[in-house]
Every structure is written in C-alpha cells, then in structure tokens.
Backbone as a ProteinNet text record, in pm:
[ID]
protein_1_A
[PRIMARY]
MCGRYTLRVPPQDLWNALQAEFNWQPRYNIAPSQEVPVVRMIDGKPKLDKLRWGFVPSWAKDEKIGYKMINARSEEIARSYKGALKNWRSLVVADGWYEWKNKQPYHFHLPDNHPFAFAGLWEKWKDMLSFTIFTTSANEISADYHDRMPVILPEETWYPWLDPEIDGNELVEPFLKSWEGELEVDEANKIVGNPRNEGPGCLGDKGKDQLF
[TERTIARY]
5066.1	5161	5234	5212.2	5239	5347	5526.5	5617.9	5657.6	5605.3	5630.5	5550.9	5457.1	5326.1	5394	5363.2	5293.3	5230.2	5209.4	5082.5	5192.6	5120.1	5206.7	5176.4	5062.2	4891.3	4859.5	4838.3	4773.7	4722.4	4725.9	4599.7	4450	4417.1	4320.4	4245.4	4305.3	4246.8	4148.7	4151.3	4115.2	3954	3923.9	3755.3	3714.8	3616.4	3596.4	3530.2	3481.3	3458.8	3571.8	3738.1	3855.6	3906.2	3861.2	3875.2	3989.3	4031.1	4195.9	4276.6	4376.9	4466.2	4578.3	4639.9	4764.1	4834.3	4990.3	5146.1	5256.7	5236.9	5204.8	5328.9	5463.4	5498.8	5490	5480.6	5460.5	5610.1	5489.2	5629.1	5623.2	5678	5791.8	5779.3	5898.2	5887.9	5835.3	5746.8	5716.2	5747.3	5761.5	5828.8	5755.8	5808.8	5784.4	5797.5	5735.9	5879.6	5809.9	5728.7	5736.9	5603.4	5618.2	5425.5	5346.5	5280.1	5180.7	5026.8	5004.3	4811.5	4712.4	4653.1	4543.2	4513.2	4289.8	4206.9	4123	4051.1	4026.1	3885.2	3778	3684.1	3688.9	3740.8	3675.1	3561.3	3463.3	3365.6	3262.4	3194.5	3164.8	3205.7	3345.4	3335.5	3522	3546.7	3673.8	3750.4	3910	3951.6	4190.2	4230.9	4328.8	4398.6	4459.9	4588.8	4746.2	4841.9	5063.7	4977.2	4944.7	5014.8	5127.1	5148.6	5360.3	5275.2	5287.7	5325.8	5407.5	5280	5377.6	5267.1	5194.4	5056.5	5187.7	5067.5	5182.2	5037.8	5060.6	4921.3	4960.9	4780.3	4821.3	4907.7	4879	4986	5145.9	5134.1	5262.2	5446.1	5528.8	5655.1	5688.6	5735	5809.2	5731.3	5835.8	5773.7	5789	5915.2	5936.8	5876.1	5784.3	5681.1	5555	5595.3	5547.6	5593.8	5762	5778.8	5715.7	5678.2	5640.1	5446.2	5418.2	5221.4	5220.2	5321.9	5311.6	5266	5167.9	5065.9	4907.8	4836.1	4748.9	4672.3	4685.4	4609.4	4438.4	4389.9	4233.3	4140.9	4177.3	4205.8	4216.1	4323.9	4336.9	4300.5	4159.5	4159.1	4091.9	4014.1	3957.2	4063.1	4129.3	4235.8	4337.5	4415.9	4507.6	4420.3	4255.6	4220.4	4068.9	4068	3934.6	3834.1	3899.2	3898.7	3875.2	3999.3	4092.1	3970.4	3890.9	3825.8	3687.4	3617.8	3531.8	3506.6	3612.7	3552.8	3717	3829.3	3962.4	3966.1	3941.6	3910.8	4002.5	4042.2	4108.1	4173.9	4172.8	4151.3	4333.1	4421.6	4550.8	4541	4564.2	4600.1	4685.5	4607.1	4758	4717.9	4820.8	4791.5	4870.6	4926.3	4978.3	5080.8	5146.6	5212.2	5331.1	5372.7	5509.6	5501.1	5582.2	5555.6	5693	5704.6	5899.5	5878.1	5895.2	5914.3	6038	6112.4	6190.9	6335.3	6335.1	6408.5	6427.1	6247.6	6235.4	6124.9	6143.3	5956.9	5903.2	5764.7	5656.9	5611.8	5544.4	5450.3	5297.9	5211.5	5074.4	4997.8	4863.6	4795.1	4707.9	4612.5	4507.4	4447.1	4408.2	4481.7	4479.9	4433.4	4464.4	4495.1	4585.7	4675.8	4617.4	4464.8	4386.6	4435.9	4408.8	4440.3	4346.4	4384.3	4291	4281.5	4203.2	4247.6	4246.4	4354.4	4359	4295.7	4249.7	4157.4	4221	4242	4370.7	4348.1	4389.9	4296	4454.5	4426.8	4490.9	4492.1	4580	4606.4	4692.1	4664.1	4749.5	4803.1	4984	5049.8	5156.7	5077.5	5133.8	5105.5	5223.9	5167	5190.1	5180.6	5227.9	5125.7	5047.7	4931.5	5025.7	4952.2	5001.3	4873.2	4963.8	4829.7	4912.7	4764.4	4856	4701.2	4781.9	4712.4	4654.7	4514.9	4492.6	4556.3	4587.4	4564.5	4500	4440.4	4365.5	4453.1	4352.8	4460.9	4489.3	4583.7	4591.8	4463.1	4441.1	4313.1	4365.5	4354	4353.5	4572.3	4558.1	4662.6	4742.3	4671.2	4872.7	4896.5	4832.3	4832.8	4981.6	4984.1	5142.1	5250.8	5220	5333.7	5337	5252.2	5222.4	5116.8	5118.1	4942	4923.4	4954.3	4897.5	4895.9	4782.5	4715.2	4679.4	4734.8	4617.2	4494.8	4395.6	4323	4322	4216.3	4143.4	4004.2	3979.9	3847.3	3754.7	3660.8	3561.9	3528.5	3486.6	3422.3	3367.4	3184	3081.4	3045.7	3196.8	3249.4	3286.3	3414.2	3449.5	3363.6	3233	3198.6	3175	3113.9	3057.3	3204.9	3313.8	3468.2	3483.3	3432.5	3498.3	3381	3230.8	3175.9	3186.2	3238.4	3230.3	3183.2	3034.8	2871.5	2867.1	2918.2	2928.5	3009.8	3005.9	3035.7	3209.3	3341.5	3380.6	3472	3461.4	3413.2	3275	3192.9	3033.4	3084.6	3215.9	3248.5	3269.1	3402.1	3550.6	3475.3	3379.8	3320.3	3321.1	3232.2	3173	3267.6	3357.9	3501.8	3538.9	3648.6	3832.2	3863.4	3761.8	3843.7	3938.1	3966.1	4044.2	3960.5	4056.9	4030.5	3937.1	3816.3	3789.4	3750.9	3810.8	3814	3897.3	3933.1	4065.1	4241.8	4343	4392.7	4571.4	4602.7	4749.9	4921	5020.6	5121.5	5252.3	5326.3	5477.9	5567.7	5688	5870.6	5859.5	5919.2	5945.1	6109	6183.8	6362.9	6391.4	6482.8	6573.2	6615.1	6623.9	6616.8	6476.8	6369.4	6269	6310.5	6371.3	6464.9	6520.8	6562.3	6665.6	6550.2	6483.9	6374.2	6449.3	6555.5	6618.8	6623.2	6612.6	6557.8	6431.2	6417.4	6334.7	6260.1	6151.6	6108.2	6104.5	6069.8	6016.6	6133.6	6207.8	6316	6289.4	6201.3	6202.1	6095.5	6052.4	5925	5989.9	6191.3	6205	6188	6140.6	6138.3	6004.4	5892.2	5777.8	5795.7	5815	5869.8	5902.2	5979	6048.1	5921.7	5776.4	5691.1	5604.4	5618.4	5527.8	5469.1	5339.6	5342.6	5338.5	5403.5	5314.7	5453
2212.3	2166.3	1951.2	1933.5	1785.7	1789.3	1809.1	1754.5	1581.1	1489.7	1388.9	1303.7	1181.4	1080.4	995.5	810.3	758.9	625	519.7	438.9	282.9	272.9	65	19.8	63	-73.9	-12.8	-170.9	-64.4	-17.9	83.8	221.6	137.5	-4	-5.6	-69.8	-57.2	-131.5	-3.4	151.1	221.6	219.7	214.4	191.9	75.5	-1.3	-95.2	-70.8	87.6	106.3	109	105.9	127.4	-42.8	-88.5	-247.7	-256.1	-186.6	-146.3	-231.9	-347	-375.2	-240.4	-278.9	-133.5	-167.2	-259.2	-270	-85	-199.1	-105.5	-137.9	-50.9	-133.5	-24.7	-141.4	-47.3	149.5	274.1	352.8	410.7	426.5	513.6	637.9	676.5	805.3	876.2	899.3	917.7	1117.2	1135.1	1331.1	1389.8	1489	1583.4	1553.3	1599.2	1506.2	1347	1330	1162.9	1114.8	1023.7	999.1	940.4	925.7	867	820.8	763.5	767.1	819.1	858.3	962.7	907.1	922.2	910.6	999.2	1049.5	1171.9	1057.4	1136.7	1082.7	1033.9	1057.8	1033.3	908.9	986.5	897.6	866.6	1011.4	944	801	778.1	727.9	659.3	658	701.7	618.3	667.1	628.4	670.8	506.5	555.6	543.5	659.2	686.4	767.2	712.9	757.8	858.4	1076.8	1208.4	1274	1276.4	1381	1539.2	1463.2	1573.9	1664.2	1793.4	1950.4	1998.9	2033.4	2133.4	2216.5	2256.4	2266	2330.8	2462	2524.6	2477.6	2534.3	2525.3	2602.8	2750.2	2869.3	2883.1	2766.5	2788.4	2721.8	2839.3	2889.2	2711.1	2635.4	2533.8	2452.7	2341.5	2223.8	2296.7	2382.3	2401.8	2459.2	2499.9	2554.6	2495	2349.2	2247.3	2247.2	2220.1	2253.5	2340.5	2431	2490.4	2555.6	2415.3	2453.9	2260.1	2193.5	2072.9	2077	2207.5	2220.5	2343.8	2361.8	2479.3	2463.2	2618.8	2662.8	2672.6	2578.1	2613.6	2773.8	2819.8	2930.8	3095.4	2981.6	3122.4	3045.2	2948.7	2841.3	3019.7	3123.4	3261.4	3251.9	3348.2	3384.3	3302.2	3159.4	3090	2990	2889.7	2794.5	2825.5	2940	2912.3	2772.4	2837.8	2785	2600.9	2621.2	2470.9	2381.1	2414.6	2346.2	2331.9	2372.2	2400.8	2166.3	2142.8	1989.3	1917.8	1966.4	1921.8	1893.9	1844	1806	1631.3	1566	1369.9	1405.6	1265.2	1237.4	1184.1	1198.5	1147.9	1068.3	877	798.6	826.2	746	753.1	689.8	658	572.3	675.8	755.9	861.8	994.3	1095.5	1155.7	1226.7	1236.1	1360.2	1497.3	1508.2	1643.6	1642.5	1751.9	1813.9	1878.1	1858.8	1924.7	1993.1	2018.3	2054.5	1889	1897.2	1831.2	1661.5	1684	1562.8	1468.3	1451.8	1371	1259.7	1359.9	1251.6	1205.2	1021.4	1017.9	977.8	1056.6	1090.4	979.5	948	796.3	721.5	731.9	647.9	563.5	542.2	353.4	251.9	203.3	107.1	133.4	223.4	193.9	193.1	290.1	197.1	356.2	282.2	422.9	539.9	652.3	703.6	824.4	899.3	983.3	1179	1225.7	1393.1	1416.5	1537.6	1650	1694	1706.7	1775.2	1767.2	1797.4	1909.5	1893.3	1883.5	1793.1	1891	1880.8	1975.6	1888.6	1919.3	1851.6	2037.6	1963.4	2114.9	2053.2	2044	1914.5	1822.8	1736	1541.9	1558.3	1639.3	1593.2	1590.7	1541.9	1511.7	1580	1745.3	1672.4	1710.5	1706.9	1696.8	1890.1	1809.9	1922.4	1895.9	1917.5	1864.7	1974	1944	2105.3	2142.6	2178.5	2166.5	2289.3	2251	2297.2	2374.7	2412.9	2473.1	2280.8	2265	2171.1	2161.7	2014	2002.6	1979.7	2013.8	1968.3	1806.1	1786.2	1646.1	1702.1	1777.6	1773.3	1914.7	1995.4	2123.8	2179.2	2010.1	2051	2003.9	1982.2	1983.4	2066.4	2080.7	2229.8	2322.5	2421.4	2523.8	2462.3	2408.8	2331.1	2194.4	2105.5	2003.6	1935.6	1843.1	1816.6	1777.9	1832.9	1791.6	1665.9	1557.3	1435.2	1467	1366.1	1392.3	1280.3	1294.5	1090.5	1046	897.6	899.2	902.6	889.7	957.1	1103.2	1193.8	1331.1	1269	1168.1	1050.1	1157.7	1160.3	1204.3	1279.3	1353.7	1423	1528.2	1455.5	1549.4	1550.3	1462.6	1427.7	1433.8	1438.6	1465	1624.9	1617.9	1767.3	1772.9	1743.8	1827.6	1925.1	1901.8	2011.9	2101.8	2211.8	2323.5	2262.9	2242.5	2302.4	2374.8	2546.8	2636	2599.4	2510.3	2460.7	2437.2	2359.5	2264.9	2267.5	2436.9	2441.5	2433.1	2497.4	2531.2	2381.2	2310.6	2166.9	2070.3	2088.3	2015.2	1983.3	2124	2131.7	2224.8	2126.3	2104.2	2044.6	2069.6	2014	1854.7	1767.4	1642.9	1599.2	1510	1554.3	1384.4	1282.3	1155	1112.6	980.1	985.9	954.9	993.9	1006.9	970.3	924.2	859.1	929.7	912.2	1037.8	956.3	891.7	819.9	882.9	925	944.3	855.5	901	827.6	905.9	810.6	812.7	910.5	955.7	1113.2	1050.6	959.3	924	997.1	981.4	1021.6	1187.8	1299.7	1408.4	1361.7	1285.1	1195.1	1211.2	1261.2	1141.6	1025.5	966.3	843.7	759.8	731.3	705.1	633.7	464.2	380.6	321.6	229.7	126.3	184.2	19.1	25.2	131.2	143.1	179.4	316.2	429.3	558.6	571.3	431.2	462.4	461.7	452.2	443.6	306.9	288.7	145.5	73.9	157.4	162.5	75.5	89.4	36.1	-169.1	-173.8	-261	-481.7	-313.4	-390.1	-402.1	-377.9	-329.4	-445	-493.6	-575	-609.4	-475.6	-473.9	-500.9
-4328.8	-4337.4	-4389.4	-4500.8	-4532.5	-4637	-4617.9	-4719.8	-4721.2	-4633.9	-4608	-4650.2	-4677.3	-4583.2	-4676.9	-4566.6	-4581.9	-4664.4	-4761.5	-4760.7	-4860.5	-4736.2	-4694.2	-4778.4	-4716.2	-4822.8	-4967.8	-5064.9	-5198.5	-5183.6	-5266.7	-5293.5	-5318.4	-5340.5	-5447.5	-5284.1	-5174	-5013.4	-4972.5	-5070.6	-4975.5	-5016.5	-5065.6	-5122.2	-5198.4	-5223.6	-5259.9	-5408.3	-5446.9	-5564	-5693.5	-5615.1	-5697.9	-5731.4	-5852.1	-5886.7	-5986	-5969.8	-6075.5	-6063.1	-6117.8	-6040.1	-6024.5	-5990.3	-5949.4	-5823.5	-5909.5	-5880.4	-5745.2	-5620.9	-5554.5	-5427.9	-5445.2	-5321.2	-5200.2	-5155.3	-4901.5	-5019.4	-4936.8	-4935.3	-4725.7	-4777.5	-4597.2	-4637.6	-4707.3	-4803.3	-4888.7	-4892.2	-5020.6	-5034.4	-5064.4	-5127.7	-5213.4	-5236.9	-5353	-5484.5	-5558.6	-5771.4	-5722	-5733.9	-5756.1	-5792.4	-5824.9	-5913.2	-5794.6	-5782.4	-5644.3	-5648.6	-5581.2	-5623.9	-5557.6	-5745	-5673.2	-5729.4	-5642.1	-5721.8	-5826.4	-5973.6	-6000.6	-6071.8	-6098.4	-6161.9	-6290.1	-6399.6	-6511.2	-6609.8	-6650	-6712.7	-6570.6	-6566.1	-6427.3	-6350.1	-6304.1	-6261.6	-6179.9	-6066	-5972.1	-6093.8	-6093.7	-6153.9	-6134.4	-6068.2	-6004.3	-6055.9	-6074	-6150.8	-6027.6	-6105.3	-6086.8	-6165.1	-6048.7	-6085	-5992	-6024.1	-6022.7	-5920.2	-5689.3	-5597.2	-5717.2	-5658.5	-5692.2	-5801.7	-5745.8	-5845.4	-5957	-6110.2	-6177.5	-6305.8	-6245.2	-6341.2	-6525.1	-6563.7	-6693.5	-6781.7	-6653	-6723.3	-6730.1	-6584.7	-6589	-6717.1	-6670.4	-6754.2	-6773.7	-6669	-6605.5	-6554	-6530.9	-6363.2	-6265	-6263	-6217.6	-6009.7	-6035.9	-5930.3	-5892.8	-5916.8	-5839.4	-5747.3	-5730.8	-5569.4	-5440.1	-5506.2	-5437.5	-5365.8	-5489.8	-5441.8	-5464.8	-5271.6	-5303.9	-5233.6	-5139.2	-5029.6	-5111	-5074.4	-5097.8	-4929.6	-4929.5	-4796.1	-4848	-4759.1	-4821.2	-4771	-4688	-4692.2	-4791.3	-4847.1	-5051.4	-5107.5	-5115.3	-5303.9	-5300.7	-5343.7	-5400.2	-5504.8	-5378.5	-5505.4	-5536.1	-5584.7	-5620.2	-5701.7	-5618.5	-5679.3	-5715.6	-5710.2	-5792.5	-5878.1	-6012.6	-6153.4	-6115.6	-6097.8	-6103.5	-6034.6	-5908.2	-5798.7	-5803.3	-5932.8	-6021.9	-6037.2	-6070.7	-6092.5	-6176.2	-6070	-6095.6	-5940.7	-5883.1	-5763.4	-5806.8	-5697	-5658	-5494.9	-5444.9	-5384.7	-5330.6	-5258.8	-5239.4	-5189.6	-5147.1	-5109	-5030.6	-4851.6	-4809.6	-4712.4	-4572.3	-4436.7	-4364.8	-4353.9	-4268.4	-4302.2	-4244.6	-4330.5	-4117.2	-4218.6	-4088.4	-4040.1	-3934	-3911.1	-3849	-3801.6	-3706.3	-3666.5	-3511.7	-3444	-3398	-3347.3	-3253.3	-3416.3	-3519.8	-3623	-3631.5	-3461.8	-3432.4	-3534.4	-3649.2	-3739.2	-3647.1	-3643.8	-3673.4	-3767.1	-3689.9	-3765.9	-3752.4	-3850	-3770.4	-3898.5	-3842.7	-3892.8	-3808.4	-3859.9	-3756.9	-3691.1	-3625	-3498.5	-3562.7	-3679.1	-3747.5	-3870.9	-3917.7	-4025.5	-4145.4	-4059.3	-4247.8	-4333.9	-4537.7	-4517	-4617.7	-4625.3	-4555.1	-4723.3	-4755.4	-4817.1	-4745.4	-4880.1	-4868.8	-4942.6	-4922.2	-5046.9	-5128.1	-5239.8	-5321.7	-5462.4	-5494.5	-5664.6	-5793.8	-5914.9	-5954.9	-6126.4	-6167.5	-6344.5	-6421.9	-6532.9	-6675.1	-6692.4	-6728	-6801.2	-6929.5	-7085.6	-7101.5	-7109.2	-7096.9	-7070.3	-6887.2	-6838.1	-6709.1	-6653.2	-6544.7	-6468.2	-6279.5	-6304.5	-6098.9	-6017	-5842.7	-5791.7	-5731.3	-5552.2	-5451.2	-5358.8	-5194.9	-5117.6	-5014.3	-5027.2	-4921.6	-4798.8	-4707.6	-4524.3	-4548	-4344.5	-4302.5	-4141.8	-3987.2	-3989.7	-3906	-3815	-3753.5	-3562.4	-3600.8	-3523	-3351.3	-3219.7	-3066.7	-3083.2	-3170.6	-3155.4	-3255.9	-3366.7	-3399	-3454.7	-3371.9	-3321.5	-3233.5	-3151.6	-3056.9	-3146.9	-3283.4	-3341.7	-3525.9	-3578.4	-3607.5	-3622.4	-3735.2	-3678.6	-3823.3	-3865.9	-4055.9	-4025.3	-4115.2	-4108.8	-4245	-4300.7	-4416	-4388.6	-4515.2	-4493.8	-4590.3	-4408.6	-4440.2	-4461.3	-4549.9	-4648.2	-4573.5	-4510.5	-4441.1	-4567.1	-4540.7	-4598.5	-4722.1	-4655.2	-4686.8	-4752.3	-4769.4	-4900.2	-4969.9	-4945.2	-5158.5	-5204.7	-5268.8	-5440.3	-5426.8	-5374.1	-5342.5	-5431.9	-5345.6	-5378.9	-5525.1	-5583.6	-5699.7	-5791.1	-5799.2	-5899.8	-5941.1	-6075.5	-6132.6	-6187.1	-6085.6	-6151.3	-6042.1	-5953	-5831	-5764.1	-5857.2	-5787	-5708.7	-5622.6	-5583.5	-5459.9	-5549.1	-5455.8	-5330.1	-5389.8	-5264.7	-5145.7	-5160.8	-5076.7	-5000.4	-5027.4	-4922.9	-4804.7	-4725.7	-4619.6	-4539.4	-4648.3	-4544.3	-4556.3	-4643.8	-4630.7	-4621.2	-4625.4	-4573.8	-4431.2	-4385.6	-4246.8	-4155.1	-3947.4	-3907.6	-3984.2	-3904.3	-3915.7	-3765.4	-3750.5	-3632.5	-3598.1	-3628	-3602.6	-3444.3	-3498.3	-3419.3	-3469.4	-3461.5	-3487.7	-3398.6	-3397.6	-3344.2	-3429.7	-3307.9	-3334.5	-3289.3	-3348.6	-3339.2	-3342.9	-3314.1	-3270	-3434.9	-3497.2	-3599.1	-3642	-3721.1	-3818	-3882.7	-3789.8	-3831.7	-4009.8	-4040.2	-4164.2	-4288.4	-4221.5	-4361.9	-4411.4	-4306.5	-4338.7	-4494	-4528.8	-4672.6	-4768.9	-4895.9	-4930.8	-5086.2	-5009.8	-5066.9	-4941.8	-4816.7	-4749.9	-4775.4	-4740.8	-4757.6	-4702.2	-4672.7	-4583.1	-4429.1	-4349.3	-4228	-4147.1	-4129.2	-4062.8	-4066.9	-4203	-4102.9	-4037.8	-3993.3	-3893.3	-3744.8	-3792.2	-3661.1	-3544.5	-3475.4	-3350.9	-3406.3	-3444.3	-3435	-3608	-3690.5	-3846.6	-3798.9	-3734.8	-3753.4	-3744.6	-3654.2	-3567.7	-3754.1	-3847.3	-3921.7	-4005.9	-4072.9	-4161.5	-4226.7	-4287.1	-4498.9	-4616.9
[MASK]
++++++++++++++++++++++++++++++++++++++++++++++++++++++++++++++++++++++++++++++++++++++++++++++++++++++++++++++++++++++++++++++++++++++++++++++++++++++++++++++++++++++++++++++++++++++++++++++++++++++++++++++++++++

C-alpha cells in the first residue's frame, strides 16, 4: 500500500538522463489526485512530466475511478492491467513513503534520502494523463508496518522498464518484487494524514533537520 509519499529534491536529481529544467518545490505529503513528476519514454528518450496520481483507464466513464486505483497489485496485472502494461509503463519519482501502524504514521526512505523510482503505469483519459504505483509483498523491514509495499525499481532496470519495445508482461516476475536494498523507517507526524498539511513538520522531529 502507498497512499502518501515524499519528494523533497528536484525530480531530475533522480537520473542524469533527465536534463530538463523542472521547477519543483519540496513535497512532504504527496496525496492521490495531485499532479506529480513521472518519467515516461517519449520518442526514445526519458521525459519528465506531471501526471495525476490515480489511474483512470481509457474506458472509464469519469475520473472518479482514479481514487480507487492509486495502487496496482502486481499479482493482479494479468487480469486488470495486461494491455496497458505492454508499453505504458513509467517511473514515479519519490524519496520516501508513509505507512500507518496503530494510527501512527511512519516514513520509509533510503539511508541517504536519495530519490528513487516506484514502478508505475500511466494512461491517457480524454486530456488527462494519470498513473498508478505498483505494490508487492512487504520486505522484512516494512512487514512490521504493512503487508504491502510499493515496488522500488533498481537503477539498472529503469531503461528496460520504460522501453516500449519490450512487452512489460515479460518484466512482471523479474522486476515487480520486494525491495532488497537498505531501507530506514522513522516515526512521522500524525498531521500527514491530512493532505492539506505540507512541509518538514510532516516528518515530525526528524523533519527539523531536513536541509531541503
């Protein structure tokens, strides 16, 4: 499950291939329905755009379905996303995410707070571009807080994941799995539960030391 996440650095810091200038203010409480940085492969090159969080399929009657499709279970791809997975894949730029345990939020991040990429899937509905974040079984660290976690893609998988010439259905088993690298978790501030709250305070006492 991933219902809130953070991106406190410019999204182009993720990857040297993203050379575009991109005006981005640090975000500590990204919530569904908001427009956030997503990488897609356009004309053979990785392109950074703002897409709306909450997958709206091309067949949808209205955009409200997006609120139910902020996450996509990797195990259900064959039934629900097989067509789109062929060449509508994306990287969702982030540097942490929140999970709740006993109503207390916790912030998960890499040890150096470096940005990373969630495995995503995008779609176009009318003039709207939207996306969802793939989830999988929790790893040993996150399992104490939730039985699901977002799929973090290692850097060596970014190009093949984006490549529309590769059928994404062939990448499900090798790519959409639990994170095997280091991961840290800190207690966050309960104010993060309200999407109107922003700023370092969402990270609680840890946020006071942020330099972003």
